C-alpha positions in Angstrom: 0.0 0.0 0.0 2.8 2.4 -0.9 1.9 3.7 -4.4 4.5 5.4 -6.5 3.3 7.8 -9.2 5.9 8.9 -11.7 6.1 10.6 -15.1 6.0 8.0 -17.9 8.1 10.4 -20.1 5.2 11.2 -22.3 4.9 14.9 -21.6 7.0 16.0 -24.5 5.1 13.8 -27.0 2.5 16.5 -27.8 2.2 20.2 -27.6 0.2 22.0 -24.8 -2.6 23.0 -27.1 -3.1 19.6 -28.8 -5.9 17.3 -27.8 -5.0 14.4 -30.1 -2.3 13.3 -32.6 -0.8 10.4 -34.4 2.8 9.2 -34.0 5.1 7.0 -35.9 7.0 5.9 -32.8 5.2 4.3 -29.8 6.8 5.2 -26.4 5.4 4.5 -23.0 5.1 1.9 -20.4 3.4 -1.3 -21.5 0.3 -2.1 -19.4 -0.6 1.5 -19.1 -0.9 2.5 -22.8 -4.4 2.8 -24.3 -5.3 0.2 -27.0 -5.7 2.8 -29.8 -2.2 4.1 -29.0 -0.4 0.7 -29.0 -2.1 -0.6 -32.1 -2.4 2.5 -34.3 -0.2 5.2 -32.7 -3.2 7.4 -32.0 -3.2 9.3 -28.7 -5.5 11.9 -27.2 -6.6 13.2 -23.8 -8.5 9.9 -23.4 -5.3 8.0 -23.6 -4.4 9.4 -20.2 -7.8 8.5 -18.9 -7.1 4.8 -19.8 -3.8 5.0 -17.9 -5.5 6.5 -14.9 -8.0 3.7 -14.9 -5.2 1.1 -14.8 -3.5 2.9 -11.9 -6.8 3.1 -10.0 -7.4 -0.6 -10.5 -3.9 -1.3 -9.2 -4.4 0.8 -6.1 -7.8 -0.9 -5.3 -6.5 -4.4 -6.0 -3.0 -4.0 -4.6 -1.7 -5.8 -7.8 0.2 -4.7 -10.9 -1.5 -4.8 -14.3 1.7 -6.2 -15.9 2.6 -9.6 -14.7 -0.8 -10.1 -13.1 -1.5 -13.7 -12.1 -4.7 -15.3 -10.7 -5.2 -19.0 -10.2 -7.3 -20.7 -12.9 -7.3 -17.5 -15.1 -5.2 -16.0 -17.8 -5.2 -12.5 -18.9 -4.4 -9.2 -17.1 -5.8 -7.2 -14.3 -8.4 -5.5 -16.5 -9.7 -8.8 -17.7 -9.9 -10.1 -14.1 -11.7 -7.0 -12.9 -14.1 -7.1 -15.9 -14.9 -10.8 -15.3 -15.6 -10.1 -11.6 -17.8 -7.1 -12.6 -19.9 -9.1 -15.1 -20.3 -12.0 -12.6 -21.6 -9.5 -9.9 -18.5 -9.9 -7.6 -16.5 -6.7 -8.2 -15.5 -6.5 -4.5 -13.5 -9.7 -4.8 -10.7 -7.7 -6.5 -10.3 -5.3 -3.5 -7.0 -5.8 -1.6 -7.4 -7.4 1.8 -6.0 -4.4 3.6 -8.6 -2.1 2.0 -11.4 -4.6 2.8 -10.5 -4.4 6.5 -10.0 -0.7 6.7 -12.0 0.8 3.8 -15.5 1.9 2.9 -17.0 -0.8 0.7 -19.4 1.5 -1.3 -16.4 3.8 -2.0 -14.3 0.8 -3.1 -17.0 -0.4 -5.5 -17.3 3.2 -6.8 -13.6 3.3 -7.6 -13.8 -0.1 -9.4 -16.8 1.2 -11.4 -14.9 4.4 -12.3 -11.8 2.5 -13.3 -13.8 0.3 -15.6 -15.3 3.4 -17.2 -11.7 4.7 -17.8 -10.4 1.5 -19.5 -13.2 1.1 -22.0 -12.1 -0.1 -25.4 -13.0 3.0 -27.4 -11.8 6.5 -26.4 -15.1 8.2 -27.1 -16.7 6.0 -24.5 -14.3 7.0 -21.7 -15.0 9.9 -19.5 -12.8 13.0 -19.5 -10.4 13.5 -16.6 -12.5 16.4 -15.3 -15.5 14.0 -15.3 -13.5 11.4 -13.5 -12.6 13.9 -10.8 -16.3 14.8 -10.4 -17.2 11.1 -10.2 -14.6 10.4 -7.5 -15.8 13.4 -5.4 -19.6 12.8 -5.7 -22.2 10.1 -5.1 -24.1 10.6 -8.3 -25.2 7.6 -10.3 -22.6 6.3 -12.8 -23.2 4.9 -16.3 -22.6 1.2 -16.9 -19.2 0.5 -18.2 -18.7 -1.2 -21.6 -16.2 -3.8 -22.5 -12.6 -2.7 -21.6 -9.7 -2.7 -24.0 -7.1 -5.5 -23.9 -9.2 -8.5 -23.0 -7.6 -11.8 -24.0 -10.3 -14.4 -23.4 -7.7 -17.2 -23.2 -8.0 -20.5 -21.4 -6.3 -20.7 -18.1 -2.6 -21.4 -18.2 -1.7 -25.1 -17.8 1.8 -26.4 -17.3 3.3 -28.6 -20.0 2.6 -32.2 -18.9 5.2 -33.9 -21.1 7.2 -36.7 -19.4 10.0 -35.4 -17.2 8.5 -32.0 -16.9 7.1 -31.2 -13.4 5.8 -27.8 -14.6 8.4 -25.9 -12.5 10.5 -24.6 -15.4 9.8 -21.5 -17.5 10.3 -20.6 -21.1 12.3 -17.5 -21.8 11.7 -15.6 -25.0 14.1 -13.2 -26.7 13.3 -9.9 -28.3 15.6 -7.8 -30.4 15.7 -4.1 -30.2 17.3 -1.6 -32.6 18.8 1.5 -30.9 18.3 4.7 -32.7 19.5 8.2 -31.7 16.8 10.8 -31.0 
C-alpha cells in the first residue's frame, strides 16, 4: 500500500494545445498505454484516462497490471476486474488491507470508475474532469462497456510432457534496434 506515481516520459510527445495526434513511434510503459495508441499510434486526452483507470485498478487491488496472475485464469488485471464485474462480484478484487480498513461503497465506486476509464473506445471513456467529479460525488454512474485488452484465453496449464514437473519456464528473446533521438 505504498503507491508510486511517476512521469512516464510522455509529456514531450504532444504540444500544450493539442488534444489528439498520431505518432510514428510508440513510447510509454506497457500495461498503461491505451489500446488505440499501442495498435495505431493514435493518442489523445482519453489515452491518459485509460492509464489512470489502470492505476486506479492497481491501487484498489494491490496488484500490478503487468505480470498479473490469478489462479485458474489467464489475462491481465483489466480482464480479471471485468470478469468479476460481469459476474456480480467486483468487490472480490479489492485488496485485503482495504477490505478491512476501507469503505465498501467507495471501493465499489472506484472499481466502477476504473472500468469506465479503461473502456475499449476512447469516445466511451469519461474526460479526466468528469473522473474527478465522479470520484468526489455520489451521483449515479453509467454502466461500463467492455474494456480494452481482453484476452479471453483458457487458463494457463503447465506442460505435462514426461519429465516436466511444470516448474520450469520458457524464456523468450526480443531484439531491439537502438536509434538516436
